[in-house]
C-alpha positions as CSV (number, residue, x, y, z in Angstrom):
1,M,0.0,0.0,0.0
2,A,1.1,3.6,-0.7
3,S,2.2,5.8,2.2
4,N,1.7,9.5,2.3
5,L,5.2,9.9,0.7
6,A,5.1,9.6,-3.1
7,G,6.8,6.5,-4.4
8,V,7.2,4.9,-0.9
9,L,5.2,1.7,-0.3
10,F,4.7,-0.6,2.7
11,S,3.2,-4.0,3.1
12,V,0.3,-4.8,5.5
13,R,-0.7,-8.2,7.0
14,I,-4.2,-8.3,8.3
15,D,-5.4,-11.0,10.8
16,G,-9.1,-10.7,11.1
17,A,-12.2,-12.6,12.3
18,W,-15.9,-12.4,11.5
19,R,-19.0,-14.0,12.7
20,W,-22.6,-14.0,11.6
21,T,-25.1,-12.7,14.2
22,G,-28.2,-12.5,12.2
23,T,-31.2,-14.8,12.7
24,G,-31.9,-15.4,9.1
25,P,-29.9,-16.2,6.0
26,P,-27.4,-13.5,4.9
27,S,-28.3,-11.2,2.0
28,H,-24.9,-11.9,0.4
29,H,-24.0,-15.4,-0.7
30,D,-20.5,-15.1,0.8
31,P,-20.5,-12.8,3.9
32,A,-16.7,-13.5,4.4
33,A,-16.0,-11.9,1.0
34,V,-17.8,-8.7,2.1
35,A,-15.9,-8.7,5.4
36,R,-12.5,-9.1,3.7
37,D,-13.2,-6.4,1.1
38,H,-14.4,-3.9,3.7
39,L,-11.5,-4.6,6.0
40,R,-9.0,-4.1,3.2
41,R,-10.5,-0.8,2.0
42,Q,-10.8,0.6,5.6
43,S,-7.1,-0.4,6.3
44,A,-5.9,1.2,3.1
45,R,-7.8,4.4,3.7
46,V,-6.3,4.8,7.2
47,L,-2.7,3.7,6.5
48,R,-2.3,6.0,3.4
49,R,-2.5,9.0,5.8
50,H,0.6,8.0,7.7
51,S,4.3,8.0,7.0
52,V,6.0,4.6,7.1
53,L,8.5,6.2,9.5
54,D,5.8,6.7,12.1
55,L,4.9,3.1,12.6
56,P,3.3,3.5,16.1
57,A,1.0,6.2,14.8
58,A,-0.1,4.1,11.8
59,Q,-0.6,1.0,13.9
60,D,-2.7,2.9,16.4
61,A,-4.8,4.5,13.7
62,A,-5.4,1.2,12.0
63,N,-6.3,-0.6,15.2
64,T,-8.7,2.2,16.2
65,V,-10.6,2.0,12.9
66,L,-10.6,-1.8,12.7
67,S,-12.0,-2.2,16.2
68,T,-14.9,0.2,15.6
69,W,-15.9,-0.2,12.0
70,R,-19.2,-1.9,11.0
71,C,-19.6,-4.0,7.9
72,P,-22.5,-2.8,5.7
73,L,-23.9,-6.3,5.7
74,E,-26.5,-6.5,8.5
75,G,-25.7,-9.1,11.1
76,L,-22.0,-9.4,10.3
77,Q,-19.4,-8.4,12.9
78,A,-15.7,-8.2,12.2
79,A,-12.5,-7.0,13.8
80,G,-8.8,-7.3,13.2
81,T,-5.2,-6.1,13.8
82,V,-2.7,-4.7,11.3
83,Q,1.1,-5.3,11.2
84,L,3.3,-3.1,9.2
85,D,6.5,-4.0,7.4
86,V,8.8,-1.7,5.4
87,A,11.4,-2.7,2.8
88,D,14.9,-1.3,3.5
89,H,14.9,0.6,0.2
90,D,11.6,2.2,0.9
91,R,12.6,3.1,4.4
92,G,15.8,4.7,3.0
93,L,13.7,6.9,0.6
94,A,11.4,7.9,3.4
95,E,14.3,8.8,5.7
96,E,16.0,10.8,3.0
97,H,12.7,12.7,2.4
98,A,12.3,13.3,6.1
99,R,15.9,14.6,6.4
100,H,15.3,17.0,3.5
101,Q,12.1,18.2,5.0
102,Q,13.8,18.7,8.4
103,T,16.5,20.7,6.8
104,M,14.0,23.0,5.1
105,D,12.0,23.3,8.3
106,L,15.1,24.3,10.3
107,A,16.1,26.9,7.7
108,H,12.5,28.3,7.8
109,E,12.5,28.5,11.6
110,T,15.9,30.2,11.6
111,E,14.7,32.8,9.1
112,L,11.4,33.3,11.0
113,H,13.2,33.8,14.3
114,R,15.5,36.4,12.7
115,L,12.6,38.3,11.2
116,T,10.5,38.1,14.4
117,H,13.5,39.5,16.4
118,L,14.0,42.3,13.9
119,Q,10.3,43.1,14.0
120,A,10.4,43.4,17.8
121,I,13.3,45.8,17.6
122,L,11.8,48.0,14.8
123,A,8.4,48.2,16.6
124,D,10.1,49.5,19.8
125,Q,11.1,53.2,19.5
126,D,14.0,53.0,21.9
127,L,15.4,49.7,20.6
128,R,15.0,50.9,17.0
129,R,17.1,53.9,17.6
130,V,19.9,52.0,19.3
131,W,19.8,49.3,16.5
132,W,20.0,52.0,13.8
133,I,22.9,53.7,15.5
134,A,24.8,50.4,15.9
135,R,24.2,49.4,12.3
136,F,24.5,52.8,10.5
137,P,26.5,55.2,12.8
138,D,27.1,57.6,9.9
139,R,23.4,57.8,8.9
140,F,21.8,58.9,12.1
141,S,19.8,61.7,10.4
142,E,17.8,59.0,8.5
143,C,16.5,57.5,11.7
144,D,13.4,59.8,11.7
145,A,12.5,58.8,8.2
146,L,12.7,55.1,9.2
147,A,10.4,55.8,12.2
148,E,7.8,57.4,9.9
149,V,7.9,54.3,7.6
150,L,7.5,51.9,10.5
151,R,4.8,54.0,12.3
152,D,2.1,51.3,12.0
153,L,4.4,48.3,12.5
154,P,2.8,46.1,15.3
155,P,5.0,44.3,17.9
156,S,6.0,40.7,17.0
157,R,3.9,37.8,18.2
158,E,7.0,36.6,20.0
159,A,6.6,39.4,22.6
160,E,3.0,38.3,23.2
161,A,3.7,34.6,23.5
162,D,3.8,34.4,27.2
163,G,1.5,33.6,30.1
164,I,-1.9,32.2,29.2
165,R,-1.2,32.5,25.4
166,Q,1.8,30.2,25.6
167,D,-0.1,27.7,27.8
168,I,-2.9,27.6,25.3
169,R,-0.5,27.0,22.4
170,R,1.2,24.2,24.3
171,F,-2.1,22.6,25.2
172,T,-3.4,22.9,21.6
173,D,-0.2,21.3,20.2
174,R,-0.5,18.4,22.6
175,L,-4.3,18.0,21.8
176,L,-3.7,17.9,18.1
177,T,-0.9,15.3,18.5
178,D,-3.1,13.0,20.6
179,L,-6.0,13.0,18.2
180,H,-5.0,10.2,16.0
181,S,-8.2,8.8,14.5
182,P,-10.9,10.6,12.4
183,Q,-13.4,9.5,15.0
184,Q,-11.6,11.3,17.8
185,R,-11.3,14.5,15.7
186,E,-15.0,14.3,14.8
187,V,-16.0,14.0,18.5
188,F,-13.7,16.9,19.4
189,L,-15.0,19.2,16.7
190,T,-18.6,18.5,17.6
191,A,-18.0,19.3,21.2
192,L,-16.1,22.5,20.3
193,I,-18.9,23.7,18.0
194,Q,-21.5,23.2,20.8
195,T,-19.3,25.0,23.3
196,L,-18.7,28.0,21.0
197,H,-22.5,28.2,20.3
198,A,-23.2,28.2,24.1
199,L,-20.6,31.0,24.6
200,G,-22.2,33.0,21.8
201,H,-19.0,33.1,19.6
202,D,-20.9,32.8,16.3
203,E,-17.9,33.6,14.0
204,L,-15.7,31.0,15.7
205,K,-18.5,28.5,15.6
206,T,-19.0,29.1,11.9
207,A,-15.2,28.6,11.3
208,A,-15.2,25.4,13.3
209,T,-18.2,24.1,11.4
210,H,-16.6,24.9,8.1
211,F,-13.4,23.1,9.2
212,Q,-15.4,20.1,10.2
213,S,-17.2,19.9,6.9
214,Q,-13.9,20.3,5.0
215,H,-12.3,17.5,7.1
216,A,-15.3,15.2,6.5
217,T,-15.0,15.8,2.7
218,G,-11.3,15.1,2.8
219,S,-11.9,11.9,4.8
220,D,-14.4,10.6,2.3
221,T,-12.1,11.1,-0.6
222,A,-8.9,9.9,1.1
């Protein structure tokens, strides 16, 4: 099966079981065939969303879906587990891709930190004057012109990222990391929408509802 990295594949072994719980004859002549096909499709849908390098996350997501799904054939129950195996060549490609992505992310973070720090300096009148004198000691007369250009420059978010704001960001990051399965995300978004409605935050509620509908559409087409 394909992973979420282009050209990188991994194999899946599914051990499943099914039993007929209906009182009458099944509508399909071979209920086991329906169970096998549905199990395979559900497994593929989940596992394609995860990198082969993140085996625990893929295993957890697969087991979550396989333990809760319901076969469309009435009276048939099925469950299973998934084991993942990756070829050395495919793992090497994935690791190379991950290293390249990490290098780009680090370069982006470095540049973002530099620009955020510069914004904090330029938005502060006292720091801006000292910075200008240190960088351009022979152009002090131009400092007033720079101040006019930067008159509406807001402080950087880095200066605001303290106290309750920082706590909320850390909590949100942890929450998003822990929500592995689509079912967990659906339950969370439903509860969030109800809470925003109770608090009267209509704009946030609308945004959350729009995000939920987008996520549902993406899940159906994954």
